[in-house]
N, C-alpha and C positions, 0 to 999 in steps of 0.2 A: 504494500500500500504506500502510495506517495503522499507525503504530508503537504497539504495545500496551505494551511494556516494554523497558527498556534495563538490562542487568545485566552482571556479570563484567567490569567495566571495568578495564583496566590501561593506564595512560597514555591514549592516544587510541583504542586498540583496545577493542572491546566486542562483546557479543552482543545481539541484539534479537529480539523476537517481533513478527510482522506479521500484519495481517488485510487481505484484499482488500475494498475498498469496493464492488466490483461483485457478487461472488458470496459473500463471507463466508468463503472458504477461509483457513485460518491456516497460517503458516509459522513454525516455532520454531527458536531457536538459530541464526539467520543471523548471519554475520559483519558487523561494521559499523566505521566509522571516525568518531570523534566530532569532526567539524568542520562548519562552516556549509555547505560545498560538499556534503558527503554528505547532510545533512538537507534542504537546499533544492533540490538538483538530482538526486542519485542515487536517493534513496528514491521521489520522485514518478514517476520514470521506470521503476522496477522493475515488470516484468510478472508477473502472477499465473501460476503454473504450471497452475492449473485452467482459467481462462477466457481467459488471454492479455491481459487488460486491465491498465492502469496508472492511477494517479491522474491523470496528464496526459491519457491517452486518454479518460478519463471526464469531463474538464473540471472536476474538483473542486479545491478549495483544500486545501492541506496544513496541518496543525497545526504550530506552531512547537515544535521539540524543542530544549530548552536544552542547551548544551554544558557540560561540566564545567570546561573551561579556556578562557580568553580566546583569541581567534584569534592574537594576537601573542605568546602565552605559549609558551615552549619547555619541553616535558616529557620 
């Protein structure tokens, strides 16, 4: 799933809008956690509700989503 927008962030919790790279289906207002593990491992493994594919299953590279806070920073 491709991250279109990140918004409503409070500390590390936020909401995101996603689009499937396979079929183009969009998912809005999904819950997210703003850390490297979420952006690098969880999002690429998310399966599309429409086609069942994920970024990993399609063999695609993910775009780097920057975090608001450093990994060692406590918020």
